[in-house]
Backbone as a ProteinNet text record, in pm:
[ID]
protein_1_A
[PRIMARY]
XXXXXXXXXXXXXXXXXXXXXXXXXXXXXXXXXXXXXXXXXXXXXXXXXXXXXXXXXXXXXXXXXXXXXXXXXXXXXXXXXXXXXXXXXXXXXXXXXXXXXXXXXXXXXXXXXXXXXXXXXXXXXXXXXXXXXXXXXXXXXXXXXXXXXXXXXXXXXXXXXXXXXXXXXXXXXXXXXXXXXXXXXXXXXXXXXXXXXXXXXXXXXXXXXXXX
[TERTIARY]
1175	1092.5	971.9	941.2	827.3	695.2	602	467	368	252.1	152.6	73.6	69.9	-14.7	-151.6	-150.9	-276.9	-261.8	-372.9	-383.4	-495.7	-471.2	-574.9	-590.6	-714.5	-748.9	-844.9	-819	-910.5	-932.7	-1058.1	-1098.2	-1046.8	-1049	-1012.9	-1141.1	-1155	-1278.1	-1250.2	-1339.8	-1318.3	-1450.7	-1440.7	-1557.3	-1655.1	-1602.7	-1684.8	-1760.9	-1693.1	-1747.4	-1858.8	-1874.5	-1977.9	-1933.6	-1800.4	-1747.5	-1638.1	-1622.5	-1521	-1490.2	-1371.1	-1334.6	-1325.2	-1424.3	-1422.7	-1306	-1296.8	-1183.8	-1193.5	-1124.5	-1134.7	-998.3	-994.7	-871.8	-890.4	-795.1	-796.6	-682.6	-716.7	-618.8	-575.3	-444.6	-387.2	-296.7	-231.2	-143	-37.7	14.3	121	75.9	-55.2	-106.3	-139.1	-143.2	-190.6	-337.4	-378.3	-518	-564.4	-694.2	-753	-859.2	-861.9	-965.5	-1062.4	-1184.8	-1284.6	-1387.5	-1393	-1490.8	-1546.3	-1669.7	-1729.9	-1660.7	-1686.5	-1630.3	-1673.9	-1575.9	-1606.6	-1618.4	-1586.2	-1601.6	-1486.9	-1377.5	-1268.2	-1142.1	-1118.8	-997.9	-872.2	-875.1	-758.7	-735.1	-842.3	-830.2	-766.6	-808.3	-753	-602.3	-561.9	-419.6	-339.4	-388.6	-315.3	-303	-408.9	-405	-305.9	-308.7	-213.9	-69.9	-42	94.5	149.1	60.9	106.5	187.8	161.8	233.2	376.9	409.3	545.6	611	535.8	586.4	483.7	492.4	394.4	387.9	266.3	237.7	245.9	256.4	267.6	139.2	154.4	40.8	14.6	-109	-145.4	-241.5	-222.1	-299.3	-295.9	-183.5	-168.4	-245.5	-303.6	-385	-313.6	-301.7	-237.4	-327.9	-266.6	-345.6	-431	-387.2	-466	-592.9	-593.7	-713.2	-799.2	-739.1	-813.7	-891.9	-825.1	-887.9	-936	-1037.8	-1088.5	-1013.5	-926.7	-841	-862.3	-960.9	-977.2	-1009.7	-1083.8	-1129.8	-1066.3	-1020.3	-959.9	-863.7	-765.5	-661.9	-706.8	-632.1	-649.3	-533.5	-563	-461.5	-449.5	-327.4	-302.2	-190.8	-213	-110.4	-104.7	17.2	37.3	127.2	82.7	163.5	228.1	361.3	438.4	496.6	503.8	575.3	719.6	808.5	949.7	1026.6	981.5	1047.3	940.8	950.4	846.9	877.2	1000.2	1038.7	1163.1	1150.3	1024.2	953.7	822.9	744.3	782.2	817.3	850	771.3	706.6	628.1	697.4	673.4	713.9	590.9	575.5	457.8	498.8	432.3	454.9	324.3	333.4	213.6	232.9	128.2	130.2	-2	7.5	-108.8	-99.2	-198.6	-202.3	-294.5	-252.9	-335.9	-295.9	-375.7	-345.2	-291.7	-187.4	-129.3	-113.3	-186	-189.1	-229.4	-325.3	-381.7	-282.5	-170.9	-73.9	-67.8	-40.2	-33.5	85.3	61.3	166	140.2	238.8	220.9	318	276.7	364.3	387.6	511.7	549.2	602.6	568.2	602.7	625.2	724.5	747.6	765.3	735.6	748.5	774	866	902.1	862.7	795.4	744.5	716.5	689.3	657.2	507.2	452.3	309	267.2	147.6	93.4	134.6	209.5	255.5	135.6	136.5	25.2	20.7	123.1	125.7	122.1	60.4	49.7	-46.8	-64.8	-152.6	-293.9	-340	-475.7	-494.5	-387.6	-397.9	-358	-327.2	-300	-423.1	-407	-523.4	-580.1	-612.3	-667.6	-806.8	-882.2	-1014.8	-1022.2	-1096.3	-1110.2	-1256.9	-1291.7	-1427.6	-1443.1	-1554.1	-1579.4	-1645.4	-1691.9	-1744.4	-1866.5	-1940.8	-2061.2	-2041.3	-1915.2	-1884.5	-1891.7	-1909.3	-1913.1	-1772.2	-1751.4	-1621.1	-1596.4	-1475.8	-1435.3	-1292.3	-1254.7	-1118.6	-1022.3	-903.8	-799.6	-756.6	-723.5	-678.8	-530.7	-485.7	-344.4	-258.2	-300.5	-223.5	-216.4	-325.4	-327.4	-234.1	-233.1	-143.5	1.3	25.4	160.3	214.9	132.4	174	202.1	118.2	138.2	269.3	294.8	417.7	541.4	537.4	650.8	671.7	562.8	570.7	630.9	586.5	641.5	788.4	824.3	962.5	1055.1	1004.2	1084.2	1092.1	988	979.5	1043.1	1044.9	1089	1192.6	1299.3	1400.7	1348.1	1236.9	1177.4	1086.1	1056.4	967.1	1046.8	1010.5	1077.8	973.1	997	906.2	980.5	913.4	977.7	891.1	955.2	891.5	923.2	1047.1	1097.5	1066.8	1014	977.4	1099.6	1206.5	1324.6	1389.7	1392.6	1447.5	1362.6	1231	1137.5	1156.7	1157.7	1170.7	1307.8	1410.2	1544	1546.7	1481	1474.3	1401.1	1293.4	1218.1	1302.9	1381.6	1467.6	1573.6	1634.2	1744.3	1696.6	1586.7	1545.4	1428.5	1342	1226.7	1237.5	1341.4	1361.9	1244.7	1181.5	1076.9	1142.5	1170.8	1248.7	1162.1	1204	1128	1095.6	1194.7	1174	1071.3	1063	965.9	823.5	804.9	671.7	633.4	731.8	703.2	659.3	720.9	680.1	537	502.6	366.6	268	308.1	222.3	204.1	311.2	304	205.5	214.7	125.8	-18.9	-43.9	-180.7	-229.3	-151.9	-188.4	-294	-332.2	-436.2	-472.9	-587.9	-636	-540.9	-470.2	-382.8	-236.3	-203.5	-63.2	12.3	-56	15.8	94.9	31.2	99.6	213.2	188.9	290.7	414.7	393.5	505.7	592.9	531.8	605.4	639.8	611.2	626.4	772	868.4	1009.2	1064.9	981.1	1028.1	1015.8	1121.3	1118.6	1173.4	1246.6	1301.8	1272.1	1295.7	1275.8	1368.3	1492.7	1587	1538.1	1482.4	1425.1	1314.9	1230.5	1119	1169.1	1263.1	1318.2	1384.9	1462.9	1533.1	1435.1	1327.9	1231.8	1152.4	1121.3	1054.6	1145.7
1357.4	1239.6	1242.7	1131.8	1130.2	1152.1	1216.9	1233.6	1174.8	1139.2	1072.7	1174.8	1153.5	1234.7	1169.3	1039.8	967.2	821.8	764.2	620.8	566.7	452.5	392.2	244.3	203.9	64.4	18.5	-98.1	-155	-302.9	-342.1	-480.1	-527	-437.3	-471.3	-513.7	-643.5	-702	-763.6	-741.5	-794.3	-819.7	-876.5	-914.3	-1000.3	-1115.1	-1212.7	-1150.7	-1061.5	-994.6	-894.3	-861.3	-765.4	-620.9	-598.6	-464.3	-467.4	-355.9	-353.4	-210.9	-196.3	-77.6	-125.3	-91.5	-135.3	-72	59.3	134.1	276.1	299.6	427.4	493.5	624.4	702.2	806	812.1	907.3	1006.2	1133.8	1237	1315.4	1321.2	1395.8	1509.7	1490.9	1590.9	1642.4	1551.8	1588.3	1647.8	1666.1	1726.3	1618.1	1658	1567.1	1536.9	1416.3	1379.8	1282.6	1261.1	1166.6	1084.8	955	866	841.4	889	876.8	771.2	665.3	558.9	518.1	471.7	426.2	300	262.6	138.6	21.6	-59	-171	-131.6	-6.6	42.3	7.9	-43	-87.6	-4	67.5	149	62.7	-47	-135.6	-199.7	-237.3	-293.4	-191.7	-66.5	39.3	52.1	57.9	75.2	-45.9	-166.4	-285.7	-295.7	-258.9	-261.8	-159	-39.3	64.9	18.7	-44.3	-87	-189.6	-260.3	-359.7	-296	-169.8	-101.3	-68.6	-80.3	-55	-184.5	-263.5	-391.1	-499	-556.3	-657.1	-774.8	-826	-942.9	-912.8	-786.3	-749.9	-782.4	-842.9	-872.2	-752.2	-742.3	-635.3	-693.1	-656.1	-711.8	-864.4	-920	-1064	-1131.5	-1052.6	-1107.8	-1092.4	-1201.3	-1199.7	-1131.7	-1066.5	-996.3	-1093.5	-1218.9	-1318.2	-1355.2	-1330.8	-1354.5	-1229	-1113.8	-987.5	-966.2	-986.7	-963.7	-1094.3	-1082.7	-1197.6	-1201.4	-1301.3	-1310.1	-1439.7	-1519.1	-1653.3	-1651.5	-1553.1	-1554.8	-1447.9	-1339.9	-1232.6	-1152.8	-1084.9	-1015.7	-880.7	-830.4	-693.6	-609.3	-486.2	-395.7	-274	-244.1	-133.9	-46.9	83.5	175.2	300.5	350.7	478.8	566	687.8	787.3	877.8	883.2	960.7	1085.2	1194.1	1312.9	1297.2	1272.5	1252.1	1382.7	1478.2	1609.8	1714.1	1828.4	1930.8	2025.2	2073.3	2169	2120	2067.1	2040.1	1919.1	1910.5	1799.9	1669.1	1571.5	1437.2	1337.9	1241.3	1139.7	1004.1	925.1	784.9	700.2	595.7	510	373.1	327.7	192.8	115.4	-1.6	-77.3	-224.2	-283.1	-426	-488.7	-599.6	-681.7	-808.5	-829.4	-945.9	-1051.7	-1178	-1286.7	-1417	-1519.2	-1650.5	-1740.7	-1814.3	-1912.5	-2042.3	-2145	-2271	-2247.2	-2157.7	-2122.8	-2051.1	-2005.9	-1927.5	-1785.4	-1690.6	-1551.3	-1526.6	-1455.6	-1417.3	-1273.3	-1211.6	-1072	-1034.2	-934.9	-868.6	-727.6	-683.6	-551.7	-465.3	-336.9	-250	-108.3	-40.1	101	180.6	309.2	396.4	538.5	606.5	743.9	834.7	947.2	1029	1173.4	1255	1396.1	1416.4	1531.6	1558.1	1542.5	1488.5	1472.5	1344.9	1259.3	1135.5	1044.2	982.3	898.2	762.5	734.4	608.6	633.4	743.5	779.1	685.6	706.9	622.5	618.2	730	737.8	645.8	623.8	547.4	401	356.3	214.4	133.6	27.9	-47	-146.5	-95.5	-182	-232.3	-149.6	-189.8	-173	-262.3	-263.3	-282	-254.7	-275.1	-415.6	-481.7	-612.4	-595.7	-704.6	-702.5	-613.4	-591.5	-508	-372.1	-337	-204.5	-189.4	-299.4	-291	-298.9	-229.4	-230.1	-363.4	-414.7	-534.7	-516	-591.4	-584.6	-653	-595.3	-657.9	-788.3	-886.5	-1015.4	-1009.1	-1112.3	-1123.3	-1121.6	-1196.9	-1206.4	-1073	-998.4	-868.6	-769.2	-768.4	-677.7	-721.9	-852.2	-904.1	-858	-867.7	-825.1	-674.8	-597.5	-451.8	-416.6	-476.3	-447.1	-484.7	-600.4	-642.9	-549.5	-512	-423.4	-289.1	-232.7	-105.3	-119.5	-229.1	-254	-258.8	-312.3	-323.8	-192.3	-109.9	11.7	134.2	138.4	259.9	228.9	307.2	290.5	339.9	412.2	462.5	360.4	251.2	148	25.2	-32.3	-150.9	-252.9	-379.3	-487.3	-586.2	-631.6	-718.5	-840.4	-954.7	-1074.1	-1088.2	-1052.5	-1073.6	-954.2	-981.8	-874.8	-800.6	-872.3	-807	-713.9	-753.3	-666.9	-541.2	-558.9	-446.3	-346.7	-396	-305.2	-238.2	-310.2	-250.3	-138.6	-160.2	-57.6	66.3	45.5	158.3	239	171.2	242.2	324	265.8	331.4	443.9	422.4	515.3	605.8	559.6	640.4	690.6	645.4	682.6	640.5	529.8	470	362.2	397.5	311.3	203	80.6	-35.4	-28.2	7.2	5.8	110.7	222.8	325.6	275.8	200	149.9	32.8	-42.6	-147	-81.2	31.6	104.9	155.4	203.4	249.7	134.7	17.4	-100.4	-134.5	-122	-150	-56.7	71.9	170.8	142.3	93.2	70.4	-72.3	-151.2	-291.2	-316.4	-214.8	-230.9	-98.2	-94.6	30.5	85.2	-4.3	41.6	43.4	16.7	-1.8	128.6	241.3	368.3	381.5	349.2	354.3	252.6	133.6	29.5	75.3	145.3	190.5	288.8	374.1	479.5	445.6	324.2	293.7	301.4	287.1	292.7	435.2	532.6	671.2	744.1	736.1	799.8	942.3	974.1	1108.9	1160.6	1290.6	1350.2	1287.2	1259.8	1195.3	1056.7	982.1	849.9	863.4	964	984.8	1020.5	1112.5	1153.1	1034.7	959	844	737.7	714.3	614.3	659.4	789.1	841.6	832.7
389.3	414.9	322.1	254	162.3	235.8	168.6	221.7	121.6	170.3	85.3	4.7	-124.8	-212.1	-229.8	-264.6	-285.9	-242.4	-201.6	-173.2	-260.8	-322.5	-406.2	-371.6	-340	-314.1	-423.5	-480.6	-579.1	-549.6	-550.4	-521.8	-385.7	-289.6	-151.9	-81.7	-58.2	-6.3	130.7	226.6	360.8	431.3	551.5	631.9	551.8	503.7	431.6	315.4	245.2	126.9	159.4	286.4	324.3	301.6	299.4	280.5	175	103.1	-1.6	-47	-103	-180.5	-325.1	-404.9	-544.4	-619.3	-611.7	-668	-614.6	-505	-434.7	-422.2	-440.8	-425.4	-315.1	-223.6	-112.8	-136.8	-141	-176	-52.2	-29	82.9	34.6	-77.2	-137.6	-39.7	43	134.4	265.9	283.7	407.6	510.3	637.3	740.4	716.5	753.8	732.6	838.2	842.5	937.2	865	897.8	847.6	961.7	949.6	1055.5	1016.8	1095.7	1074.7	1210.4	1211.5	1336.1	1384.9	1510.6	1563.5	1476.8	1436.1	1348	1202.4	1173.1	1035.4	943.1	998.8	913.8	920.9	1031.5	1044.1	1041.2	1117.1	1121	984.8	916.6	782	688.6	699.6	614.3	637.1	764.6	796.7	750.2	778.3	738.7	586.9	516.4	369.8	316.9	372.2	332.6	352	465.8	497	397.8	327.8	231	118.7	89	-19.4	19.2	148.5	195.7	244.3	321.6	373.1	338	220.3	178.1	274.8	295.2	378	526.9	565.4	706.3	782.2	899.3	986.9	1077.9	1125	1217.5	1319.6	1446.1	1558.1	1556	1510.8	1507	1395.4	1307.4	1199.2	1066.2	993.3	863.5	761.2	663	562.3	480.8	464.4	390.9	466.3	599.3	679.4	690.1	665.5	670.4	541.1	428	298.3	236.3	152.1	76.8	-55.7	-71	-189.6	-268.2	-226.8	-282.8	-432.1	-478.7	-616.8	-704.2	-643.8	-722.5	-635.8	-697.4	-620.4	-566.4	-469.5	-419.2	-470.4	-511.9	-565.6	-474	-430.3	-336.8	-392.3	-396	-447.3	-361.4	-342.4	-272.9	-359.3	-379.8	-450.9	-347.3	-350	-253.3	-318.9	-244.8	-290.3	-243.8	-338.7	-306.8	-304.5	-383.3	-389.7	-422.9	-355.6	-373.5	-489.2	-497.4	-602	-674.9	-796.8	-867.9	-809.9	-831.3	-777.5	-846.8	-765.9	-814.6	-731.1	-797.7	-729.5	-734.6	-632.8	-631.9	-606.5	-682.9	-673.4	-620.3	-514.5	-462.7	-478	-540.5	-575.4	-538.6	-482.2	-450.5	-494	-564	-595.8	-512.5	-425.3	-337.2	-394.8	-387	-437.1	-369.4	-388.2	-334.8	-445.3	-410.5	-501.9	-423.9	-465.8	-390.7	-246.1	-228.6	-98.4	-6.9	-60.9	15.3	-38.9	49.4	8.5	-83.5	-191.2	-285.4	-328.6	-391.5	-432.9	-543.5	-620.2	-715.8	-664.4	-671.3	-621.7	-735.9	-733.5	-846.8	-796.2	-853.5	-821.8	-951.1	-940.6	-1057.5	-1008.9	-1072.1	-1036.3	-1152.5	-1123.4	-1234	-1191.5	-1290.1	-1270.2	-1289.6	-1248.5	-1267.5	-1413.3	-1432	-1566.1	-1636.6	-1568.8	-1631.4	-1661.5	-1778.5	-1821.4	-1751.3	-1668.9	-1594.6	-1444	-1404.6	-1263.2	-1191.4	-1062.8	-982.6	-1038.5	-1092.1	-1146	-1265.4	-1341.8	-1466.1	-1451.5	-1331.7	-1312.2	-1353.3	-1432	-1483.1	-1381.2	-1261.6	-1158.1	-1194.3	-1267.5	-1312.9	-1463.6	-1527.9	-1672.8	-1708.5	-1831.2	-1877.7	-1936.1	-1903	-1962.7	-2100.3	-2158.4	-2294.4	-2310.8	-2201.7	-2211	-2145	-2116.5	-2064.4	-1914.6	-1842.1	-1696.3	-1638.6	-1527.7	-1463.5	-1393.2	-1405.6	-1334.2	-1285.3	-1183.9	-1131.4	-1226.9	-1240.9	-1322.3	-1257.1	-1339.2	-1287.7	-1249.1	-1180.1	-1145.5	-1270.8	-1372.6	-1496.7	-1569.4	-1568.5	-1636	-1567.6	-1434.7	-1364.1	-1377.7	-1376.3	-1396.7	-1531.9	-1635.1	-1769.1	-1772	-1703	-1699.9	-1630.8	-1514.2	-1440.8	-1522.6	-1586.3	-1668.6	-1787.2	-1850.6	-1966.9	-1928.9	-1816.6	-1771.2	-1734	-1669.1	-1629.9	-1751	-1861.6	-1983.2	-2060	-2048.9	-2129.9	-2064.2	-1931.1	-1862.1	-1755.3	-1752.8	-1648.3	-1513.1	-1514.5	-1390.4	-1324.5	-1394.2	-1342.3	-1299.9	-1185.9	-1135.4	-1090.2	-1123.2	-1086.1	-996.9	-891.2	-793	-762	-751.1	-697.3	-549.4	-511.6	-376.9	-285.3	-166.1	-73.5	-22.8	12.9	68	-34.3	-160.5	-264.7	-280.5	-270.9	-282.6	-167.9	-44.1	70.1	72.7	30	22.8	-81.7	-194.1	-298.2	-245.6	-170.6	-116.1	-18.4	62.6	157	84.4	-16.8	-87.3	-178.4	-247.7	-352.5	-315.5	-222.6	-183.1	-39	33.9	174.3	262.1	226.9	308.7	395	519.7	606.6	669.4	651	695.9	844.9	928.1	1073.2	1116.9	1043.6	1077.5	1054.3	946.9	915	1003	1049.7	1147.9	1278.7	1314.6	1434.1	1420.1	1302	1277.1	1293.1	1245.9	1261.5	1408.5	1486.5	1629.6	1698.3	1666.3	1727.3	1693	1570.8	1525.2	1548	1620.2	1634.8	1741.5	1817	1917.4	1979	2042.6	2100.3	2205.9	2279	2385.7	2350.6	2226.1	2192.3	2167.7	2164.9	2162.9	2291.9	2403.6	2533.1	2538	2481.8	2480.4	2405.1	2293	2211.8	2288	2370.3	2439.2	2584.6	2627.6	2770.1	2818.1	2724.9	2764.3	2762.7	2730.5	2717	2850.8	2929	3061	3058.1	2950.6	2937.8	2797.8	2778.9	2647.2	2544.4	2584.5	2492.3	2451.3	2546	2514.1	2408.4	2429.3	2336.4	2196.6	2189.1	2058.8	1989.3	2064.6	2004.1	1953.9	2030.5	1988.2	1866.9	1860.3	1741.7	1620.5
[MASK]
++++++++++++++++++++++++++++++++++++++++++++++++++++++++++++++++++++++++++++++++++++++++++++++++++++++++++++++++++++++++++++++++++++++++++++++++++++++++++++++++++++++++++++++++++++++++++++++++++++++++++++++++++++

């Protein structure tokens, strides 16, 4: 089963532009981890944003991602680096760029498989670029679209997707990221009391194992 090596959020803006991840990377390297934030600090936003890299456009707590993030003026970029194999170490990269098109949610989906030290790893994704005076700015939808297409044409390890179902099917087949497992994770995280809701049908140990 794949484990998370790194998570990267760029230009993830929420709460009426009051909060944002300009370009942040969270490193787990396959270990268990915890995200600790105060009440109202954005835990649900973090989880919902993370889930976009596996199931794009997924809602959480009944809230659509287009209502969670501010996408009106510029896109949000989300990437997860997965450890697909330990010996030798092999990474799988799942990337989603979210944006609005005619006021409707749209996205570009991209995957890449690589070994340590690859020059196109999660760290080198061009989510942020320098402007004319050297200041950092978020990459545009067009710039990321061009990058994904270019990588898709140059490397057999890179894949670019427009369609969500094709993307999630590819993840299941090639990265072993099972759609139903991540929907279950979304269910558990959809509310403060929904952990109990998820397990309420588990009356025996076998029920619990089967549901997990």
